[in-house]
N, C-alpha and C positions, 0 to 999 in steps of 0.2 A: 476132630481133625483140622488142622490148619488148612485155609483156602489156598488152593495152588496160586503162585504168582503168575500173572498174565503178562504177556510181552506188552511193551509200550506200542500204542498205534500211532504212526506218524500222522502229523495234521495235514489235512488236505491242502493242496497248493491251489492258491486262488488262479482262476482262469484269467488269461490276458483280457485287458479291457477291450480291445479291438474286436474280439470274438463275442462279446456279450451284445446282445440286442440293446437298442436304445430303451430306456424306461418309457418313452413316450409310446413305443410300438406295442408295449403290453397294456396300455390304458392307465398306467398308474400315474398319478398326479406328481409332478416334479415340481419342487419348489424352486424359485429363481435363484441362481448362483450370486452369492455375494462374496465379493473379494475380501480376503483376510486382511487384517490390520497391516502387516508388513507389505503385502502387495499393493493394498490401496496407498501406502504412504511412498512406495516406489513410483507407481504410477503419477502420483501427484508431482514427485521430484522430477520426473521425466517431462511432465506437461509444461509448455511454455508459460511463464509467468503473465498473469492477467496485468494489463495496463492499469496503473493506479489513477485515481482521479486526477484532475489537473490543479490539485491544491498545491501551493508553493508558499515559501516564505519570503517576506520583504523586510528591509529597515525601514521604519517610519521615522523621518526627519522633521515633520511639521504637520501642523493640523491648523487650519484657518477657517474662521467662521465667513470671511469675505474671500470669494474666489480670486479676486484681483491679487490679494497678498499671496494665494498659492501660486499664481502665476509668476509673480515676483520671485518667489522662492525657487520655483523650477528653473528660472533663468539664471539666479545665483549659483544653483548646483551645476548647471550645464558650464558656466564660466569657469567653475573650479575643476571641470574635466569628468564630470559624472553624467550618467544617464538617469535622470530622474523620471518619475511619472506620478500622476495624480489620479485620486479617485474622488468623484463627487460624493456628496451625502448618499448613502445606499438606502435609506428608508425613513419611515416616520420616526420622529424623535431624533433623528441624525441631522446635525447641522454644519458639520465640518467637511471641508475638503481637505484630504489628507494627500501629503507628499511622501514618496517612497524612493528607496534606492534598492537596486538587485532584484534577482529572481533565483532564489535558492530552493532546491529541492529537499535539502536536509536542514534541520533546525541547527545543527552543530555548526554547519558553515556559516550560516546567517549569523549566529552569535559571535563567531571568531571575527568575520568582518565588521560587525558593529562595535566590538571592542577596539579593533584597530581604528575605526571611523571616530569613535569617541576621542581617542587619544590625538588623532591627527587634526581633526577639525574642532575639538574643545565644545562637543555638543553632548546631548544625552539622547541617544537614539533607542528605539524600542523595536525589538524583533516582534513581528506580526505574521499570523498565518492568513493568507488570502484563500477563503474557502472555494472549492470546484465550482459552485454556480456563480461566483464572481471573479473567476481567474483569468478571465480573457484580458490579457495584458494590452493596454492601450498602445 
């Protein structure tokens, strides 16, 4: 004889979370919560951006073995209406005092200005990055 059909049994409804005792109370070991990838990404998006290092870009317009010539170059650039600055040789094996113009946070801005400077002053400028450890501008 065929087996009688039984009625479907409804699935038990889960208890509300608030009424459940905390797992710590039962002595169970609870793994630390780790945020899901979307939650973590959202938290990072909401967090304020960390300040970047003080690295910046400048336009190198000269390099001189003799610091006196570097000083003359600074004076010439000032006479043309620019605000130049110079950096002495930075380490062993470095012998040149370099003369720069500008202080740019993005390389694209520095390149654009260097192109305009090349046309206007008829020079061949070089865009350089001044690293964070040497970024204190004189």
